[in-house]
N, C-alpha and C positions, 0 to 999 in steps of 0.2 A: 580640589587639589589632591593629587594622588601621592601617597606615601609608600616608599619601598625601603626595605632593609638591605644593607650591603651584605652580600654573602662572603664566605671565607676567601674566595679567590678574587674578590672585587677590590680589596684593599691591600696595597703593597707598601712595605716599609724598606727603605734603603738609604744610602748616604752617597753624596757626591764628593769625591776627593779633589780638592783644589790646591794649587800651589801659588799663593800670592807672592809677588816679587817685592822686595824691600831694598831700598838703597839709602845710604847715609853718607854725608860729607861733613867732615869736622875740620874747622879752620878757625884760628883766632878765638878759641873757646866758644865757638858757635856751632851748634849741631843743626844741619839741614836734613830734613826727612823728605825724600822724594823731591829734592831740590827746592823745597819750600820751607821758609822759616816760620810759617804761620799756622801750622797744625790743621791743614785742610785735608789731610789724608782721611779717607772714609768719612767725609763730612758732607752734609747736605747744604752747607753754607757756600754760596757761589763766590768764586775768587773775585776780589775787588769790592765786595758788598760792604765790607767793614775795613777799618784801618788796621794795620799790623799792630799798632799800639793798643788797640782794643783787646786783641788776643793776649798780648804780653801782660796786660793787667791781671789776667787770671791764670795764665799757663806759662810754661817754660818753652824756650825755643827748641825746635826739633822734636817736640812731643806730639802725641795724638790724644784726642779726648775720648772718653768713654761715653757714648750715646750723645755727644755734643751738649751735655748739660752744662749750662752757664758759660759756654764757649764765648758768647758775645754779650753776656750780661755784665754790666758794671755794678759793683756793690756801692750803694749810696744810702744815706739817711733820708728816708721818705717821711719820717715822723708819723707813720701809720702802723697799726697793728692788724693782724688777721684774726677775725673773730668778733663777737658782739661787744667786747669791752672797748671803751674809748680811752683808757689810760695807757700810756706808753711806759711799760715796766718790763725790761728784758727778763726778769726773774719769773713773772707770772703770765706774760703774754708773748705770743709769737710775733716777732717784728717783721714788717715788710721792708726788707732792705734792697729790693729789686732783684734778688737772686733766688734760686731754688735751693732749699736745704731741708734736711730731715729734722724732726723735733719729737721729743717725748716728754710727757708730763711725769715728773718724778714722784715717787712714793704715793702712787694712786692705788696701791694694792696689787698691781701686776708684777712689780719688781723689775720691770724692763729698764734697760739702760743701754748706752753705747759702749763698745769695747774700749774706747779711748778714755772712759771714765773709770778711775780706780775706785776700790771699795771705800777708801778713806774720803775721797771727794764726794761720793754718793752719800756717805753717812752725814756729811756736813750740810747737805742740801735741805732746804725747807720743804715741807709737804706742798705739793702743787707747783713746785718750781719747774721751769721749762729747760730741758737739756737740748741743745742744738748740735748738729753735726755739720759736715761740709760735703758738697758735691763738686768741689774743684778737683776732679779726678782726671789725671793725665799720666802719661807714661812715656819714657824715652830710654835710650841706651845709657849706660853709666860705666865709668872706668874706676877701678881701684888698683892702685899700685902697691904691691906687697913686697917690700924689700926682703933680702935674705935674713935680716935680723928682726923681721916683723913679729914672728912667733915669740922669740926671746923677749923682745921689748914689751909685748903684750902681757906675757906672764909676769914679768917684773912689775909692771904697772898694777896688775891685779893683786899681786902679793902686797905691794905698798898700800893699796886701798884697804885691804883686809887688816893689815897691821895698824894703819891709822885709825880705822874704826874701832878695833879692839882696844887701842890705847885710850880713845876718847870715851868709849862706852864699856868699861870693864865689867859692869854688873848687869848688863842686858841679858834677859833670858835667851836661850838658843833660838826659839822660833822668831823672836823679834830681830835677832841678828841676821838670820837668813832673809827675812823680809826686807830689811833695810840694806843689806849688802847686794841684793840682786841688781838694782839699778847702777851700782858702782862697778860691777864686773863686766868686762867686754869679752865676748866670745871670738874665737879665731875664725875668720872667713874661710881660710883654706882648709882647716881641720874639719869644719862643718861640711865641706864638700867631699871628704875622704870616702865615704860610703858610695857616693855617686861616681866618683872617679874610679874606684876599684871595680864598680859594676861594668865598666867598659873594657876591662882587661881581656875579655874574650876577643876583642877586635884588634888590640895592639898592646905590646909591652910598654908603650909610652904612657899607659895609664896605671902603671905600677906606682903606687903612692910613695913608696920608699926609695925607688931607684929610677923612676920614669923620666926625670929631667936630667938627661945626659949622665946617668949614674948617681944623681943626687936626689934626695927626698924633695917632694913638693914644698914642704914647710921649711926647708933649709935653703931654698933657692928664691931668687927674685922672680916674682910672678906678676904679669900684667893681666889683671882679671877684668874682662869685659862682660857685663851682664846685659842680656837682651830680654826684655819683658815678653811674656807669652802672648801679650796682646798683638805683637807683630807677627809671630810665627805660628800661633795656634797650637796644634798638638805636638809638633816637633819641627826642627829645621830639616829641610830636605837634604839628604846626603849628596855631596858632590856639587853643591851650589854656592858654597861660601867662597868669597874672594875678598882679600884684604890688600889694599894699595897704600903705599907710602910715598908721599911727594915731598920734595925739597925745592923750594922756590918754583913750584909749578912743574917740576920735572919728576917723572916717575922713577924712583930709585929701587923699588922692590915690590914684589907681588907674592902673595901666599894663597894657596887654595887647598881644599881638602880633596885633591884629585883621586886619592885612593879610597875614598868613601868609607874609611874605617875610623874616623875621628882624628886622624893626624893632619895637622896643618903643615903643608910642605911648601917651602920657598921655591917658586917656579921661575922667578926672574930676579936678577940682581945686577944693577948697573955697574957697581964698583967691583964686585967679586963674582963674576959669572960662574966660577967653579963651585960656589956654595949652593947652587941650585940643587934641589933634591934633598936638602937637609930639613929635618923636622924642627920647626920654630915654635910649635905650640900644639895644643889639643883642643877639641871642641866636644862639649856635652850636648848632643843633638836634642835630647828630650827636655833639657833644662835651660837651654839658651845661654850657655856659659862658654866663653872663649878664654883659654888659659895660655898666654903667650910667654915663652921663656927664652926666646932666641936673643943672644947677646952679641952676635956678630955685627961688626960695623957695616952700615949700609951706605954711608956717605961721609965725606970728609968734613961736612958742615956740622958743628957742634951747637947745642942749645941747652938752655936751663930747663930741661924737661921736668925736673922735680921741684922747681920753684924754690931752690935752696941756695941760689947765687953761685952754683957750681955748674960748669958746662959739662954735659954728658955727651958721649958718642951717640950718633943716631943708630938705634937698634930697635928690634921688635918689642922689647920690654917697655919702650916709651911710646909705642903706637897709641894714638888717640889722646895724647896729653891735652888736657883742657876739656875733655868730654864729661861734663857734669861731675868732675872730680874735685872741684874747689879751686882749681888753678886758673887764675885770670891772666890770659895772654897779654893783655894791655899793660900789666905790671912787669911782664918779663918778655920784652920785645924779641928776644932770640927765638922764642917758640913760634912766632908768627911766620917764620920761614917754612914751617912744616904744615902739611895738611894730610888728611887721612880719609880713605874711602872704604866703605864696607857695603857689601851687597850679598843677598842670600834669598832663597825661596823658603817659605814656610809650608806647612801642611795643615789644611783645614778640612774637616769632615762636616759637610752640611747635611743634616738629616732631611730626608725627602719623603713625602707621603703622596702616593699615587692612588686615586680612587676611580673606579669604572662605574658610571651610572648608566644603566641600560633602559631604553624605552622599547619595550617589547612589541611584537606584532599584535595587532588587535587591541592594544591598550593606548591610553593617553590620547584618545581621539575625541575628547570633549574639552571645551574651553569655557571658562567663566567670563570671558570677555563679552560684554553686552552685544557687540556686533555679530557674535556667533549666532544669535537668534533673531536677527533683523532681516530675514529673507522673506520670500513670498510664500503663499499657501501651497505651493507646488510640493514642498517637502515638509509635511506637518510633523510635529513632535508629539509622541505618544507617551503617556505616563502609565506605567504598568504596576499594578498592585495585585495581591493574591486573589482578589475578588473580581477585578474588572480591568479593562484597558480603555483609557479615556484619552481622547484627542485633546491636546493642549491648545490654548490660543496662541502659543508661541511657535515660531517656525524657524527651521535651521537654514542658515544661509548657504547656498551652493556657491563655493568659491573656486570650483574646478573650471579652468579656462579651456577653450578649444582653439586649435590652430586655424579653424575654418571660420570666416566671418559669418555673423548672423546665425551661428549654430551653437547651441548650448550643450556642453558635455554632460554625460550622465552624472548624477549626484554621487559623491563619495565623501565619507567623513574625512575631513582634512583639518589639521591644526598646525600651528607654527610654534616651535619650542625656542625660547630665547633665554630662559633662566633655569638653573638647577640650584635648589636650596639644600643645604646640609644641616641636619638636626642631630643633637646628642640624644642620649637615652631618655632624657627627661622631656624631650620635645622642644628644647630651646634652640633657636636658630643660631648656628655658630659659623656659618659660611654661606656665601652667595657667589655663584659662578655664572657669568653672562657670556653669550656667544656674540661674535662680531656682527652677525646678522641672523635673523630668525631661520630656524631649520624646519623645512616642510616635513610633516609627518602624516602618512596615510596608514590605513589599517593593514596593508600588506607589506609594510616596511618596518624595520627596527633600526635603532641607532644606539651606539655606545659612546657616551661622552667621557673623555679622559681628563680628569682633574688632577693637577699637580700642585703641591704646596711645599715650599721650603720652610723648615721650622728652625 
């Protein structure tokens, strides 16, 4: 076997830029991804191989799984443990519950733990206890409705929590107060996005945090916040590909797109008020997967209880996606069932690509370790050459050169057939194997370059 080292120009690194298409339909508090309720997007599980209820036992509708871990596994009590012990004790043994999950042995000297385990919880564990995690990892779009009084109410609630704790624990040291107060205080979603929103001001004045919403501040206006996980769009949402559709009883009443490709969501169609087309009804943060809708214009005469507060609201963009993983159950509020919502966009994925050129040079690689290579007649003897002598071997090279003339044998020529290229690392470990669809004939007067491509 001959070994060759890749030269500088033999290995190329680049990236393939792809724009995967994503489409969602929201109706009756159900999210459909790619028109499928069962999380089969980017999945190797064939459609129809399992029941929809099998997916729902592990995941939410309209979600996609990460690496398909536990997508079709049902958690159950098997009564078994993993490892040599025969006792079933969840504190000291790893239970076999039919699913895949991570585990760590606590207090074994390494200090390892999961991020979900607090310092207080870790301190209470016995030495040798088993800490388990979960691989039920899925993702879907989610809606948050932030009313115009959202920031004020949030601040009032936080102040009330601080005052209540201070009254109950007047003698607590300051460090314990901060530690205990942290889980009691809720941060503002819209204010946490201020820095990202302001970074888009170079594209449009609609991203001015203090006056971008029709002259009002983002935190003082009603905002319909739609969060798209990066699992769907990759590096960023491709500009100019977002489309929002609003349906009432199956009829399209409004459409919005980012036609200007500057982050502005522009209403491009309105059934009830055609003159409102061209107005900005929201903004989009391409790199962060955030849609901020603030359009309050009436889109249809049909009203619905979009906020699930027993009050009928006008159909407008701030209620787009009502029931999209926001805690609103449409079955409890039948008026919402008249509305359905569509979302489509393209993402941007960069797929790292490695290209390698393996060259079989002239006059080289014309020897084979295949036993049939030496099973010829004595017409072409094999000679062993040493510094002191040349000795004829008892083995003979097979002449496999064919002739187009019957009963005539062509002159002998060293010929091999290449069908495999192995790739090794610096330590000599085999890390890759490339095979040709059919063996490639190699003679001494020819050379070949094999192009190997690998998506990483």
